[in-house]
C-alpha positions as CSV (number, residue, x, y, z in Angstrom):
1,M,-12.1,8.1,-12.9
2,L,-11.2,5.8,-9.8
3,R,-13.2,6.0,-6.6
4,G,-12.0,4.9,-3.3
5,F,-12.2,5.8,0.4
6,T,-10.1,5.6,3.4
7,S,-11.2,3.4,6.2
8,N,-9.7,1.7,9.3
9,V,-6.7,-0.6,9.1
10,R,-8.0,-3.8,8.4
11,Y,-5.2,-6.5,8.9
12,A,-3.1,-4.8,11.6
13,T,-3.0,-5.0,15.4
14,R,-3.4,-2.0,17.7
15,S,0.5,-2.0,18.2
16,E,1.0,-2.1,14.4
17,I,-1.4,0.6,13.9
18,A,0.4,2.7,16.6
19,S,3.7,2.2,14.9
20,L,2.4,3.2,11.5
21,K,0.9,6.4,13.0
22,A,4.0,7.3,14.9
23,A,6.1,6.8,11.5
24,Q,3.7,8.0,8.7
25,P,4.3,11.6,7.6
26,A,1.8,13.7,6.1
27,L,1.2,13.7,2.3
28,G,1.8,16.9,0.5
29,R,5.4,17.2,1.8
30,L,7.1,19.9,-0.2
31,E,10.2,17.5,-0.7
32,A,8.2,14.8,-1.9
33,I,7.7,15.6,-5.5
34,H,7.6,12.2,-6.8
35,A,4.5,10.0,-6.5
36,A,3.0,6.7,-7.6
37,L,-0.6,5.5,-7.9
38,I,-1.0,1.8,-8.1
39,P,-4.6,0.5,-8.4
40,I,-4.5,-3.2,-7.3
41,R,-7.1,-6.2,-7.9
42,K,-6.8,-9.3,-5.9
43,N,-8.3,-12.5,-7.3
44,Q,-11.3,-14.3,-5.9
45,A,-9.3,-17.0,-4.1
46,W,-8.2,-13.9,-1.9
47,W,-11.7,-12.7,-1.2
48,E,-13.0,-16.1,-0.4
49,L,-10.2,-16.7,2.4
50,A,-11.7,-15.9,5.9
51,Q,-10.4,-12.6,7.5
52,D,-7.9,-14.6,9.8
53,E,-6.4,-16.3,6.8
54,R,-5.9,-13.1,5.0
55,R,-4.4,-11.6,8.1
56,R,-2.2,-14.3,8.5
57,I,-1.1,-14.1,4.8
58,F,-0.9,-10.1,4.9
59,E,1.0,-9.7,8.2
60,E,2.3,-13.0,9.5
61,T,3.7,-14.6,6.2
62,S,4.3,-11.4,4.0
63,R,4.9,-8.8,6.9
64,H,3.2,-6.2,4.8
65,T,2.9,-3.7,7.6
66,A,6.6,-4.4,9.0
67,V,8.1,-4.0,5.5
68,G,6.3,-0.9,5.0
69,L,7.4,0.5,8.2
70,E,11.1,0.1,7.1
71,Y,10.7,2.7,4.4
72,L,8.8,5.2,6.5
73,P,9.1,8.2,6.7
74,A,10.9,8.6,3.4
75,V,7.8,6.8,1.5
76,A,4.5,8.2,2.7
77,R,1.6,6.2,1.5
78,R,-2.4,6.0,1.9
79,L,-4.6,3.2,0.9
80,H,-8.1,4.0,-0.5
81,H,-10.6,1.2,-0.5
82,S,-12.7,0.5,-3.9
83,R,-14.1,-2.9,-3.8
84,D,-17.1,-2.0,-1.9
85,L,-17.8,0.5,-4.2
86,G,-18.0,-1.6,-7.1
87,E,-14.7,-0.3,-8.9
88,P,-12.6,-2.4,-11.2
89,F,-9.9,-2.3,-8.6
90,D,-10.0,-3.4,-4.8
91,F,-7.4,-0.9,-3.6
92,L,-5.9,2.3,-4.6
93,T,-2.6,2.8,-3.2
94,W,-0.8,6.3,-3.2
95,F,2.8,7.0,-2.4
96,E,4.7,10.2,-2.2
97,F,8.5,10.4,-1.8
98,A,11.7,12.8,-2.5
99,P,13.7,12.0,-5.5
100,E,16.6,10.7,-3.3
101,H,14.0,8.0,-1.9
102,S,13.3,6.7,-5.5
103,A,15.5,3.7,-5.1
104,A,14.0,2.9,-1.6
105,F,10.5,3.0,-3.2
106,D,11.6,0.6,-6.1
107,E,13.0,-1.7,-3.3
108,L,9.7,-1.4,-1.3
109,L,7.8,-2.6,-4.4
110,A,10.0,-5.3,-5.1
111,R,9.9,-6.6,-1.4
112,L,6.0,-6.6,-1.5
113,R,5.7,-8.1,-5.0
114,A,7.8,-11.1,-3.8
115,T,5.5,-12.2,-0.9
116,E,3.0,-14.7,-0.7
117,E,0.4,-12.1,-0.5
118,W,1.2,-10.8,-4.1
119,R,0.3,-14.2,-5.6
120,Y,-3.3,-13.2,-5.1
121,V,-2.9,-10.0,-7.1
122,E,-4.7,-10.4,-10.3
123,R,-3.9,-7.0,-11.7
124,E,-2.0,-3.9,-10.9
125,V,-1.4,-0.8,-12.8
126,E,1.7,1.5,-11.8
127,V,1.4,5.1,-12.6
128,R,4.4,7.3,-11.7
129,L,4.2,11.2,-11.2
130,V,6.6,14.1,-10.6
131,R,5.2,17.3,-9.6
132,A,6.9,20.4,-10.9
133,S,9.0,22.2,-8.4
């Protein structure tokens, strides 16, 4: 069992949050029968960085939010925080998309995994699901 909770967006500015809210579709759309759960744990070096240093890597260098926005509304997502609960992963990332957006989802993952931020990922597990229609 994995546990997590939703929280405020921790590294985004007010304008980035507004952009995300405007583009983010609701989860559970009928056409979004494909999903992926990706638990992620970052290494100790990430957590030893100051908040502003993590923000610089996350947004200014890796452009995490900007990249994600390019795939909305096709790929809906929700982040759950687990680190504060003492779980084995820091984050549980949940994505939903229609079958015709599978290639876009794969591209999104490839782009995120190629960033500076991803050098701090110690472990990830990718679980793909398809809901019976």
